[in-house]
C-alpha positions, 0 to 999 in steps of 0.5 A: 252566922252570916246570912244575907237577904234571900238566903235559903235557910232550913230549920228542922228539929232544933237545927238550922242549916244554910249554905255559906258562900264565904266558906262554900259549904253547908253550915249546920248549927243547933237552935235554942228556942227562948220565947215568943214575942207577941205583937199588937193586933193590927187595926185591919185584923180587929175590924175583920174580927168585928165584922165577922163576929169572931173573937 
């Protein structure tokens, strides 16, 4: 896939599609979900949870 910033991409039902300017056509490809990567919680979010009593 050759995607550029600002390209419009659709993901639905395990498929991704976008318009390829080089080939001047819509490209559709299956997508496989491998895993989610957790990221550390931001200090601002922790502070907000602390101030609102949330968990």
